[in-house]
N, C-alpha and C positions, 0 to 999 in steps of 0.2 A: 453449333459446335463451340465448346469453350476450349481455348488454347492458352497455354502458358509458354512464354519465351524466356529462356535463360541464356543470356549472351552478354559478354562484357564490353563489346564495342557498340556504343549507342547508335551510330549510323547504320550498322548492319542490322541491329534489332528493329529500328524504325523502317528500314527498307523491307525487311522480312514481313513486318506487320502490313505494310502497304501491299506487297505482292499477295499475301494471303487474302486480303479483302478484295483485291482485284479478281482473284480466282473464284472466290466464294464469298459474296457479301454477307452470308449468314454466319460466317465465322466471327466469334467475339474473342479478342485477345484480352484476357481478364487481368493479366499482370505481366510485367517484364522485370527480371532480376539479373544482376551482373556478377554475382559471386556465389560461392558454395554456402557461406553462412546465411546469406539472404534467402537462398533457395530452401535450405533445410528449415529455417524458421517458418517460411511460408507453408511448406508441406505439412508441418506439425500443427498448424493453426487453421488450415483451410481445406475445404473439400477438393479433392484432386480433380484436375481438368479431364477433358476427353482426350486431349493430345498435348504432348510437350515437344517443343523445338528447343534443342539444347546444344550449345557449343561444347566441345570436349575439353578444351583448355580455357579455364577462367582465370581471372586476375589473381585469385588466391589458391590456384592449384587445379588438379584434374577433376573433372566432373564426377568421376567414379567415387570420389569421397562422399558425394551426396548420398549415393546408394548404400554406403557403409553406415551412414548416420541415421537414415530414415528409409522406410519402405515406400517405394513409389508405385502406386497402383494405377499407372497410366502408361500407355505406349509412348515411347520416346523416339523421335527422329533426330539423329545427331547431325550437327552442321559444323564444319571446320574447314580451314584453309589448308590443312595438312594433306599429304598425298593419299593415294588410294590403297595403300597397303592393307588396310583393314576392311575394305569394302565388302568382301564376301562374308566376313565374320559378323558384320553389323546387319546385313540384309537377311535376317532370319526372323521368323515369327512375325510380330507386328511392328518391328522397328525397321528403320531405314537409315541411310547415311548419305548426306548430300555435301558436295564440295563447294566451297566459296570460290569465286563469287556465285551466289545462288542464282540459278536461271529459272525463269518463271515456268518454263515447260517441265523442268525436272521437279520443281516444287509441286506442280499440278499432278505429276505422276505419283509422287509420294502421298499426296492427299487421297488420290484415287485408291492407292494400295490400302491406306488406312480404312477408307470407307468400305472396301471389299471385305476386309478382315473384321470390321467392327461388329458385324452380326454373328461372328463365330464365337465360340466359348473362349473367353480371355485366358491367356497363359501367363503365369508369372515368369519373367525372364531373369535368369541368373546372371547378373551383370559382373559378378566376380569371376565366373567361369569364362565369360566373354572376354574380360580383360586378360585373363591368363592365356587364352587361345591366341590373342594378339601378341602377347609377350613372347610366346614360343615360336612365332613365325620365323622361318629361315629366309635369308636374303641371298640374292645371286652373288657368287664369289668372283666370277670372271666372265668376260665377254669374248666370244670368238668372232673375229672380224676378217673380212676378205678385202684385199685391195690389190688390184692387178692380178697377178698369178699367185700371190702369197696369202697365206692364212696365218693369223696370229692370235694367241690367247692373251688377253690383257686382264690382269688382276684388278678388281674393282677398286682396291685401295690405292691404285696408281692413277686413278681418273680424277681430274680436278673438277670438270664440269661437263654436262651434256647440253647440247643446244640445237636449235633449228635455224637454218639459214636458207632462204629461197626455196622453201618446201622440202629441203633435205635435212636429215638428222645426222649429227656428228657427236663425238666426244673428244676432249682434249686431255692428255695426260699431264702430270706434273713436270714431265720432261719436255713439254711443249710439242708433243707429237699429236697430230689430228687424224682420226680414223672415222670412216663412214659407219653409220649404225642403221640397221634395218628396222629396229623398233621405234614406234612413235613415243613421244614423251609421256603421253597418257598411259600407255602400257608399261613404260619403263618405271614410272613412279611406284608401281606395285612390287617391283623387284629390288628396290634400294632401301637400305637401313635409314629410317627417317631421323635417327639421331645424328647421322653423318651428312645426309643429302637433303636439300630443301628446294622445292620448286618456287622460285621467286616470282615468276610470271609464266605466261604461256610459252615462252621461248627458251627458258633456261632452268636447268636443275643444277645446283652448285654444291660442291663439298664445302663444309665449314673450314677445312684446311686450305681452301683456295682463296679465302677472303683476305685481301691485303689491306685495304682501307675501306671505310664507309663514310658517306657524306649525307647530310640532310638534303632533301630535294623537294620540289614543289608538291603541294597537295598531300603532305605527310608521308611522301614516299622516301625510299632510301636508295641512294646510288651506291653501287658496289664496284670497287676496283679489284679485279681478279689477278691472281698469280698462278699460272702464266697469264699474261694479258690477253684480252679479247678485243677484236676490232669492232664488236657490236656493243652498244651501251647496255649495261646490265643494271636494271632498276627494279626494285621490288615494287610490285603494283600496289595501288592504294588498298585494295581489298585484302592483300596478303601482308602488308607491312606490320600490322599489329602482332600477328602470329609469328612472323619472321623474327621479330625482336624477342618473343618468348622462346623461340627455338634457339636463338643465339645464347640466351641465358641458361640453356640446358633444361628448360621446363618440359621434360619428356616423361613425367611420372605416368606410370601405367602403360607407357608406350602405346597409348591409345589414339594418337592422332599424329 
């Protein structure tokens, strides 16, 4: 099986290549590219591969720009550190959607899905329609919480961050009030506007408006000081730091990751 990887973080691309070979030694990664321009040039001059693994946000923009410039006659599995809000839209036909950090078992499932569909009649996927579907997604406007004998509706715009502590989930408002939350962060990601909220690690989803200061940290990570303050260290994980910086820059074209 010939595989093309389009990923602008070299470490992620090399790790993905290693995982693919661990899962199936018959896989051959024929090339790795890190930008829209490089990918478009490659597609125009090469026979298309059996499968493409592609990050949604690249250094020079959204990957959907590739499909505007050239027809891609290969199924694509999208990989990104962004939240799960588009997961249902991407898991159609022969494409899949995997979150960073890429887990070997999830990658294996995606490969198995591709192999199951490979023998079926290939379908051309309308990536423009897919992007539009994601753009039109509605996000949760408020959360209803119960604490003691009281019930309160909290507007999502009033929430500074969501977090997990000792196995329990909470959110903190900009007025520094903390409320329990029944949803896990994994399920919560799908309900929040990714232009406003970002999951910096497994423990925190933060609002861009809650960021007070940021500092460089070890292993290319970013330490974040929140307002209102949090008693738990908030550090963007190594796998997410690159995409976190893109998110800070407002790199949300096509709202696709």
